[in-house]
Backbone as a printed PyTorch tensor [residue, N CA C, xyz], in Angstrom:
tensor([[[ 15.3340,   5.1250, -25.0540],
         [ 14.8090,   4.7160, -23.7690],
         [ 14.2780,   3.2890, -23.9020]],

        [[ 14.4490,   2.5220, -22.8650],
         [ 13.9710,   1.1470, -22.8770],
         [ 12.4590,   1.0990, -22.8380]],

        [[ 11.9530,   0.0180, -23.3410],
         [ 10.5080,  -0.2080, -23.2910],
         [ 10.0980,  -0.3580, -21.8360]],

        [[  9.2830,   0.5200, -21.3520],
         [  8.8650,   0.4700, -19.9490],
         [  7.3600,   0.3550, -19.8700]],

        [[  6.8670,  -0.6630, -19.1960],
         [  5.4270,  -0.8160, -19.0890],
         [  4.8320,   0.3050, -18.2490]],

        [[  3.6550,   0.7510, -18.6410],
         [  3.0330,   1.8470, -17.9110],
         [  1.7100,   1.4470, -17.2930]],

        [[  1.1880,   0.3120, -17.6860],
         [ -0.1300,  -0.0920, -17.2070],
         [ -0.0160,  -1.2700, -16.2520]],

        [[ -0.6880,  -1.1830, -15.1430],
         [ -0.7000,  -2.2850, -14.1820],
         [ -1.6670,  -3.3370, -14.6930]],

        [[ -1.2050,  -4.5770, -14.7590],
         [ -2.0500,  -5.6480, -15.2740],
         [ -2.0740,  -6.8040, -14.2950]],

        [[ -3.0720,  -7.6460, -14.4520],
         [ -3.0880,  -8.9000, -13.6920],
         [ -2.0310,  -9.7870, -14.3230]],

        [[ -2.3420, -10.4670, -15.3400],
         [ -1.3660, -11.1470, -16.1700],
         [ -1.6090, -10.6290, -17.5730]],

        [[ -0.5900, -10.6420, -18.4190],
         [ -0.7300, -10.0780, -19.7550],
         [ -1.8830, -10.6930, -20.5360]],

        [[ -2.5490,  -9.8600, -21.2910],
         [ -3.6420, -10.3160, -22.1370],
         [ -3.1470, -10.4320, -23.5680]],

        [[ -3.7840, -11.2920, -24.3460],
         [ -3.3750, -11.4770, -25.7290],
         [ -3.4250, -10.1720, -26.4890]],

        [[ -2.4530, -10.0120, -27.3980],
         [ -2.4130,  -8.8270, -28.2250],
         [ -1.6730,  -7.6550, -27.5980]],

        [[ -1.1820,  -7.8210, -26.3820],
         [ -0.4610,  -6.7430, -25.7150],
         [  0.9890,  -6.7570, -26.1810]],

        [[  1.5550,  -5.5900, -26.4060],
         [  2.9530,  -5.5150, -26.8120],
         [  3.8400,  -5.9550, -25.6530]],

        [[  4.7340,  -6.8990, -25.9220],
         [  5.6010,  -7.4060, -24.8620],
         [  6.6670,  -6.3850, -24.5280]],

        [[  6.8050,  -6.0560, -23.2680],
         [  7.8100,  -5.0850, -22.8650],
         [  9.1930,  -5.7210, -22.7560]],

        [[  9.7890,  -6.0110, -23.9200],
         [ 11.1390,  -6.5590, -23.9320],
         [ 12.1100,  -5.4460, -23.5690]],

        [[ 13.1900,  -5.8270, -22.9520],
         [ 14.2270,  -4.8670, -22.6070],
         [ 15.5780,  -5.5350, -22.8000]],

        [[ 16.5990,  -4.7340, -22.8880],
         [ 17.9540,  -5.2510, -22.9290],
         [ 18.6370,  -4.8140, -21.6500]],

        [[ 19.0840,  -5.7880, -20.9150],
         [ 19.7230,  -5.5530, -19.6300],
         [ 21.2350,  -5.5160, -19.8260]],

        [[ 21.8870,  -4.5970, -19.1560],
         [ 23.3460,  -4.5410, -19.1790],
         [ 23.8740,  -5.3600, -18.0120]],

        [[ 24.9650,  -6.0740, -18.2540],
         [ 25.5490,  -6.9300, -17.2220],
         [ 27.0470,  -6.6700, -17.1640]],

        [[ 27.5470,  -6.4900, -15.9680],
         [ 28.9840,  -6.3850, -15.7760],
         [ 29.3850,  -7.2740, -14.6010]],

        [[ 30.4720,  -7.9930, -14.7810],
         [ 30.9820,  -8.8850, -13.7420],
         [ 32.2940,  -8.2950, -13.2600]],

        [[ 32.4150,  -8.1300, -11.9460],
         [ 33.6040,  -7.5000, -11.4070],
         [ 33.9450,  -8.0170, -10.0310]],

        [[ 35.0360,  -7.5240,  -9.5100],
         [ 35.4810,  -7.9220,  -8.1820],
         [ 34.4420,  -7.5280,  -7.1360]],

        [[ 34.2460,  -8.3860,  -6.1640],
         [ 33.3080,  -8.0930,  -5.0840],
         [ 34.0760,  -7.4530,  -3.9350]],

        [[ 33.9830,  -6.1200,  -3.8620],
         [ 34.6580,  -5.4000,  -2.7840],
         [ 33.9510,  -4.0690,  -2.5590]],

        [[ 34.1640,  -3.4650,  -1.4090],
         [ 33.4960,  -2.2020,  -1.1070],
         [ 33.7830,  -1.1260,  -2.1570]],

        [[ 32.7510,  -0.4190,  -2.5410],
         [ 32.8960,   0.7060,  -3.4540],
         [ 32.6640,   0.3950,  -4.9170]],

        [[ 32.6590,  -0.8750,  -5.2900],
         [ 32.4990,  -1.2250,  -6.7080],
         [ 31.1310,  -0.7900,  -7.2280]],

        [[ 30.0760,  -1.1260,  -6.5080],
         [ 28.7350,  -0.7160,  -6.9320],
         [ 28.6420,   0.8070,  -6.9980]],

        [[ 29.2090,   1.4850,  -6.0170],
         [ 29.1810,   2.9520,  -6.0080],
         [ 29.8600,   3.5230,  -7.2450]],

        [[ 30.9870,   2.9470,  -7.6460],
         [ 31.7160,   3.4460,  -8.8180],
         [ 30.9230,   3.2290, -10.1000]],

        [[ 30.3080,   2.0640, -10.2330],
         [ 29.4940,   1.7970, -11.4230],
         [ 28.3280,   2.7820, -11.4880]],

        [[ 27.6480,   2.9540, -10.3710],
         [ 26.5010,   3.8740, -10.3340],
         [ 26.9320,   5.3140, -10.5870]],

        [[ 28.0650,   5.7280, -10.0440],
         [ 28.5680,   7.0870, -10.2650],
         [ 28.9490,   7.2840, -11.7260]],

        [[ 29.5420,   6.2790, -12.3420],
         [ 29.8980,   6.3610, -13.7600],
         [ 28.6570,   6.6480, -14.5950]],

        [[ 27.5800,   5.9380, -14.3110],
         [ 26.3350,   6.1520, -15.0550],
         [ 25.7200,   7.5080, -14.7330]],

        [[ 25.7350,   7.8930, -13.4750],
         [ 25.1820,   9.1970, -13.0850],
         [ 25.9280,  10.3300, -13.7820]],

        [[ 27.2470,  10.2400, -13.8190],
         [ 28.0460,  11.2800, -14.4700],
         [ 27.7740,  11.3670, -15.9660]],

        [[ 27.3180,  10.2630, -16.5530],
         [ 26.9730,  10.2420, -17.9800],
         [ 25.5220,  10.6560, -18.2080]],

        [[ 24.8050,  10.9640, -17.1310],
         [ 23.4060,  11.3710, -17.2560],
         [ 22.4540,  10.2140, -17.4980]],

        [[ 22.8760,   9.0060, -17.1480],
         [ 22.0630,   7.8080, -17.3620],
         [ 21.3380,   7.4540, -16.0670]],

        [[ 20.0270,   7.2770, -16.1540],
         [ 19.2300,   6.8770, -15.0020],
         [ 19.1440,   5.3560, -14.9320]],

        [[ 19.3360,   4.8080, -13.7500],
         [ 19.1770,   3.3690, -13.5220],
         [ 17.7190,   3.1420, -13.1550]],

        [[ 17.0150,   2.3600, -13.9720],
         [ 15.5970,   2.1100, -13.7150],
         [ 15.3620,   0.7980, -12.9760]],

        [[ 16.3290,  -0.1080, -13.0260],
         [ 16.2690,  -1.3550, -12.2590],
         [ 17.6980,  -1.8330, -12.0640]],

        [[ 17.9450,  -2.4680, -10.9210],
         [ 19.2940,  -2.9100, -10.6110],
         [ 19.2380,  -4.1990,  -9.8020]],

        [[ 20.1220,  -5.1140, -10.1490],
         [ 20.3260,  -6.3340,  -9.3730],
         [ 21.8310,  -6.4610,  -9.1790]],

        [[ 22.2790,  -6.6060,  -7.9680],
         [ 23.6940,  -6.8230,  -7.6850],
         [ 23.8030,  -8.0520,  -6.7970]],

        [[ 24.6300,  -8.9850,  -7.1990],
         [ 24.7960, -10.2090,  -6.4300],
         [ 26.2330, -10.6840,  -6.4910]],

        [[ 26.5060, -11.7370,  -5.7420],
         [ 27.8570, -12.2700,  -5.6750],
         [ 27.8220, -13.7890,  -5.7660]],

        [[ 28.7990, -14.3430,  -6.4630],
         [ 28.9750, -15.7950,  -6.5230],
         [ 30.4660, -16.0630,  -6.6790]],

        [[ 30.9780, -16.9580,  -5.8640],
         [ 32.3860, -17.3600,  -5.9200],
         [ 33.3300, -16.1550,  -5.8610]],

        [[ 32.9820, -15.1670,  -5.0430],
         [ 33.8540, -14.0170,  -4.8540],
         [ 33.8120, -12.9670,  -5.9450]],

        [[ 32.9500, -13.1590,  -6.9230],
         [ 32.8110, -12.1870,  -8.0150],
         [ 31.4530, -11.5220,  -7.9050]],

        [[ 31.4270, -10.2440,  -8.1810],
         [ 30.1690,  -9.5150,  -8.1880],
         [ 29.6080,  -9.4410,  -9.5910]],

        [[ 28.3070,  -9.4420,  -9.6870],
         [ 27.6430,  -9.2840, -10.9780],
         [ 26.5640,  -8.2330, -10.7900]],

        [[ 26.5760,  -7.2350, -11.6670],
         [ 25.5870,  -6.1660, -11.6130],
         [ 24.7780,  -6.2130, -12.9010]],

        [[ 23.4610,  -6.2620, -12.7430],
         [ 22.5430,  -6.2520, -13.8820],
         [ 21.7410,  -4.9610, -13.8010]],

        [[ 21.6070,  -4.2770, -14.9340],
         [ 20.9910,  -2.9540, -14.9470],
         [ 20.0210,  -2.7730, -16.1010]],

        [[ 18.9150,  -2.1210, -15.8210],
         [ 18.0860,  -1.5350, -16.8650],
         [ 18.3150,  -0.0390, -16.7270]],

        [[ 18.5070,   0.6250, -17.8420],
         [ 18.8760,   2.0380, -17.8170],
         [ 18.0500,   2.8470, -18.8030]],

        [[ 18.0720,   4.1600, -18.6160],
         [ 17.2930,   5.0580, -19.4660],
         [ 17.8830,   5.2100, -20.8620]],

        [[ 19.1870,   5.0530, -21.0130],
         [ 19.8500,   5.2130, -22.3130],
         [ 20.9390,   4.1520, -22.4190]],

        [[ 20.5960,   3.0450, -23.0740],
         [ 21.5100,   1.9030, -23.1360],
         [ 22.8200,   2.2460, -23.8380]],

        [[ 22.7650,   2.9250, -24.9720],
         [ 23.9800,   3.2470, -25.7250],
         [ 24.9120,   4.1330, -24.9060]],

        [[ 24.3600,   5.1310, -24.2600],
         [ 25.1720,   6.0320, -23.4290],
         [ 25.7620,   5.2810, -22.2370]],

        [[ 24.9870,   4.3920, -21.6440],
         [ 25.4710,   3.6060, -20.5050],
         [ 26.6270,   2.7010, -20.9170]],

        [[ 26.4770,   2.0150, -22.0380],
         [ 27.5380,   1.1300, -22.5220],
         [ 28.8030,   1.9350, -22.7910]],

        [[ 28.6610,   3.0770, -23.4600],
         [ 29.8230,   3.9150, -23.7650],
         [ 30.5190,   4.3790, -22.4820]],

        [[ 29.7430,   4.8190, -21.5040],
         [ 30.3190,   5.3100, -20.2490],
         [ 31.0160,   4.1900, -19.4850]],

        [[ 30.3920,   3.0310, -19.4150],
         [ 30.9880,   1.9130, -18.6880],
         [ 32.2540,   1.4130, -19.3740]],

        [[ 32.2270,   1.3260, -20.6980],
         [ 33.4230,   0.8920, -21.4270],
         [ 34.5500,   1.9070, -21.2850]],

        [[ 34.2120,   3.2030, -21.3130],
         [ 35.2280,   4.2470, -21.1280],
         [ 35.8710,   4.1490, -19.7450]],

        [[ 35.1030,   3.6740, -18.7700],
         [ 35.6190,   3.4890, -17.4080],
         [ 36.2780,   2.1160, -17.2360]],

        [[ 36.4610,   1.4040, -18.3460],
         [ 37.1560,   0.1060, -18.3730],
         [ 36.3700,  -1.0560, -17.7780]],

        [[ 35.0400,  -0.9450, -17.7630],
         [ 34.2080,  -2.0660, -17.3380],
         [ 33.8610,  -2.9040, -18.5560]],

        [[ 33.8420,  -4.2130, -18.3800],
         [ 33.3480,  -5.1010, -19.4360],
         [ 31.8380,  -5.1610, -19.2990]],

        [[ 31.1570,  -4.9700, -20.4100],
         [ 29.6950,  -4.9190, -20.3870],
         [ 29.1500,  -5.8730, -21.4350]],

        [[ 28.1610,  -6.6530, -21.0460],
         [ 27.4410,  -7.4780, -22.0150],
         [ 25.9660,  -7.1140, -21.9380]],

        [[ 25.2120,  -7.5850, -22.9060],
         [ 23.7820,  -7.2940, -22.9610],
         [ 23.0070,  -8.5990, -23.0010]],

        [[ 21.8670,  -8.6350, -22.3280],
         [ 20.9930,  -9.8160, -22.3550],
         [ 19.5500,  -9.3830, -22.5060]],

        [[ 18.7850, -10.1610, -23.2780],
         [ 17.3580,  -9.8510, -23.4050],
         [ 16.6030, -10.2900, -22.1510]],

        [[ 15.7060,  -9.4490, -21.6990],
         [ 14.8210,  -9.7570, -20.5740],
         [ 13.4670,  -9.1570, -20.9100]],

        [[ 12.4900,  -9.4120, -20.0920],
         [ 11.2520,  -8.6650, -20.2460],
         [ 10.7950,  -8.1860, -18.8930]],

        [[ 10.0500,  -7.1150, -18.9340],
         [  9.5530,  -6.5210, -17.6980],
         [  8.0400,  -6.4980, -17.7570]],

        [[  7.4520,  -6.5300, -16.6160],
         [  5.9970,  -6.4970, -16.5610],
         [  5.5700,  -5.8280, -15.2710]],

        [[  4.6320,  -4.9030, -15.3700],
         [  4.0410,  -4.3320, -14.1670],
         [  2.8530,  -5.2070, -13.8110]],

        [[  2.8980,  -5.7870, -12.6350],
         [  1.8410,  -6.6770, -12.1700],
         [  1.0600,  -6.0130, -11.0490]],

        [[ -0.1480,  -6.4630, -10.8890],
         [ -0.9590,  -6.0280,  -9.7590],
         [ -0.1970,  -6.3520,  -8.4700]],

        [[ -0.2070,  -5.4500,  -7.5170],
         [  0.5120,  -5.6490,  -6.2590],
         [ -0.4020,  -6.3620,  -5.2640]],

        [[ -0.3690,  -7.7170,  -5.3190],
         [ -1.2110,  -8.5170,  -4.4310],
         [ -0.5740,  -9.8860,  -4.2350]],

        [[ -0.8930, -10.5540,  -3.1510],
         [ -0.3560, -11.8900,  -2.9150],
         [ -0.7510, -12.8530,  -4.0400]],

        [[  0.2150, -13.6230,  -4.5170],
         [ -0.0580, -14.6650,  -5.5010],
         [  0.1930, -14.2950,  -6.9450]],

        [[  0.3160, -13.0100,  -7.2730],
         [  0.4550, -12.6350,  -8.6820],
         [  1.7640, -13.1690,  -9.2760]],

        [[  2.8530, -13.1200,  -8.5150],
         [  4.1190, -13.6450,  -9.0250],
         [  4.0520, -15.1570,  -9.1540]],

        [[  3.3580, -15.8170,  -8.2350],
         [  3.1770, -17.2710,  -8.3280],
         [  2.4360, -17.6260,  -9.6120]],

        [[  1.4040, -16.8580,  -9.9480],
         [  0.6340, -17.1190, -11.1650],
         [  1.5060, -16.9770, -12.4070]],

        [[  2.3230, -15.9440, -12.4570],
         [  3.2090, -15.7410, -13.6000],
         [  4.2310, -16.8720, -13.6820]],

        [[  4.8650, -17.2060, -12.5680],
         [  5.8700, -18.2700, -12.5520],
         [  5.2610, -19.6240, -12.9180]],

        [[  4.0430, -19.8920, -12.4660],
         [  3.3700, -21.1540, -12.8000],
         [  3.0860, -21.2530, -14.2910]],

        [[  2.6640, -20.1640, -14.9080],
         [  2.4100, -20.1880, -16.3570],
         [  3.6830, -20.4840, -17.1260]],

        [[  4.7740, -19.8650, -16.7170],
         [  6.0540, -20.1190, -17.3800],
         [  6.4880, -21.5650, -17.1540]],

        [[  6.3510, -22.0700, -15.9480],
         [  6.7440, -23.4460, -15.6300],
         [  5.9260, -24.4600, -16.4210]],

        [[  4.6250, -24.2260, -16.5350],
         [  3.7630, -25.1440, -17.2880],
         [  4.1820, -25.2250, -18.7510]],

        [[  4.7550, -24.1440, -19.2710],
         [  5.2350, -24.1330, -20.6560],
         [  6.6950, -24.5710, -20.7450]],

        [[  7.2400, -25.0360, -19.6250],
         [  8.6170, -25.5000, -19.5380],
         [  9.6220, -24.4080, -19.8870]],

        [[  9.3140, -23.1900, -19.4730],
         [ 10.2330, -22.0610, -19.6290],
         [ 10.9150, -21.8500, -18.2820]],

        [[ 12.2310, -21.9320, -18.2950],
         [ 12.9950, -21.7630, -17.0690],
         [ 13.2120, -20.2830, -16.7650]],

        [[ 12.9440, -19.8930, -15.5460],
         [ 13.2780, -18.5450, -15.0930],
         [ 14.6740, -18.6310, -14.4870]],

        [[ 15.6490, -18.0320, -15.1570],
         [ 17.0310, -18.0710, -14.6790],
         [ 17.1830, -17.2410, -13.4160]],

        [[ 16.5550, -16.0960, -13.4110],
         [ 16.5080, -15.2410, -12.2310],
         [ 15.4400, -14.1980, -12.4660]],

        [[ 15.0170, -13.5800, -11.4030],
         [ 14.0250, -12.5080, -11.4850],
         [ 14.2910, -11.5490, -10.3410]],

        [[ 13.9840, -10.3030, -10.5760],
         [ 14.0210,  -9.3400,  -9.4840],
         [ 12.8570,  -8.3960,  -9.6670]],

        [[ 12.3670,  -7.8780,  -8.5590],
         [ 11.1470,  -7.0820,  -8.6260],
         [ 11.1630,  -5.9940,  -7.5690]],

        [[ 10.2640,  -5.0590,  -7.7530],
         [ 10.0680,  -4.0090,  -6.7740],
         [  8.5850,  -3.7310,  -6.6470]],

        [[  8.1810,  -3.3320,  -5.4900],
         [  6.8100,  -2.8650,  -5.2970],
         [  6.8920,  -1.4040,  -4.8850]],

        [[  7.4900,  -0.6270,  -5.7540],
         [  7.7540,   0.7810,  -5.4580],
         [  6.4830,   1.5930,  -5.2560]],

        [[  5.4010,   1.1290,  -5.8300],
         [  4.1390,   1.8430,  -5.6530],
         [  3.1170,   0.8870,  -5.0660]],

        [[  2.0970,   1.4170,  -4.4970],
         [  1.0300,   0.5840,  -3.9540],
         [  0.2250,  -0.0760,  -5.0660]],

        [[  0.1760,   0.5630,  -6.2320],
         [ -0.6960,   0.0630,  -7.2940],
         [ -0.0790,  -1.0510,  -8.1230]],

        [[  1.2320,  -1.1370,  -8.1840],
         [  1.8100,  -2.1400,  -9.0600],
         [  3.1900,  -2.5740,  -8.6230]],

        [[  3.6190,  -3.7030,  -9.1350],
         [  4.9440,  -4.2420,  -8.8820],
         [  5.5820,  -4.5360, -10.2290]],

        [[  6.7900,  -4.0720, -10.4470],
         [  7.4910,  -4.3340, -11.6900],
         [  8.4230,  -5.5110, -11.4770]],

        [[  8.3660,  -6.4730, -12.3760],
         [  9.2350,  -7.6400, -12.2940],
         [ 10.0610,  -7.7220, -13.5720]],

        [[ 11.3300,  -8.0610, -13.4320],
         [ 12.2480,  -8.2620, -14.5460],
         [ 12.6140,  -9.7350, -14.5220]],

        [[ 12.4460, -10.4260, -15.6610],
         [ 12.7210, -11.8560, -15.7170],
         [ 13.6960, -12.1860, -16.8310]],

        [[ 14.6570, -13.0130, -16.5210],
         [ 15.5150, -13.6040, -17.5300],
         [ 15.0470, -15.0440, -17.6520]],

        [[ 14.6180, -15.4220, -18.8380],
         [ 14.0680, -16.7590, -19.0420],
         [ 14.8450, -17.4880, -20.1290]],

        [[ 14.6870, -18.7890, -20.1880],
         [ 15.4230, -19.6020, -21.1460],
         [ 15.0160, -19.3270, -22.5880]],

        [[ 13.7990, -18.8590, -22.8100],
         [ 13.3250, -18.5970, -24.1680],
         [ 12.3610, -17.4080, -24.1320]],

        [[ 12.8810, -16.2170, -24.4260],
         [ 12.0860, -14.9890, -24.3430],
         [ 10.9050, -15.0260, -25.3130]],

        [[ 11.1380, -15.4840, -26.5430],
         [ 10.0540, -15.5010, -27.5280],
         [  8.9440, -16.4750, -27.1380]],

        [[  9.3230, -17.6400, -26.6290],
         [  8.3210, -18.6130, -26.1900],
         [  7.5310, -18.0620, -25.0040]],

        [[  8.2280, -17.3940, -24.0860],
         [  7.5480, -16.7830, -22.9400],
         [  6.5820, -15.7060, -23.4160]],

        [[  7.0130, -14.9230, -24.3910],
         [  6.1510, -13.8650, -24.9290],
         [  4.8890, -14.4560, -25.5380]],

        [[  5.0520, -15.5130, -26.3270],
         [  3.8920, -16.1510, -26.9530],
         [  2.9710, -16.7480, -25.8900]],

        [[  3.5510, -17.3930, -24.9090],
         [  2.7640, -17.9990, -23.8390],
         [  1.9280, -16.9590, -23.1010]],

        [[  2.5200, -15.7990, -22.8710],
         [  1.8520, -14.7570, -22.1000],
         [  1.0070, -13.8300, -22.9620]],

        [[  0.8910, -14.1730, -24.2410],
         [ -0.0190, -13.4300, -25.1080],
         [  0.5520, -12.1770, -25.7340]],

        [[  1.8580, -12.0990, -25.8850],
         [  2.4660, -10.9140, -26.5040],
         [  2.7630, -11.1680, -27.9560]]])
């Protein structure tokens, strides 16, 4: 199972274990049903999707996933003939309030760490989970006190 943060925090405090994760990425044709097929492939393998980003650029779709069982997900997707790559990201449960994402992004910017993309959810009233792909995961971890 991927490292999943369980505690809602303002911004990370020093000495906290960094919730690094490995995100699965697949690039495919952008057409109706593609996302459904990828999700069904994982469901049939008993893999839970814990975070998902699907986007399009230049007519190609890209799906980024955090899953409950990375090895099983990779095996299922490859068996279904999907090309899958892995990328390091980190996740953080932040306090659900105005400005918290700005504070995190400002800290990264001040350290000259580029956020390539981020996606988040406020699934609960108490916290918001954010997934970030940054130019230097280790530098970001050190900056944020992990």
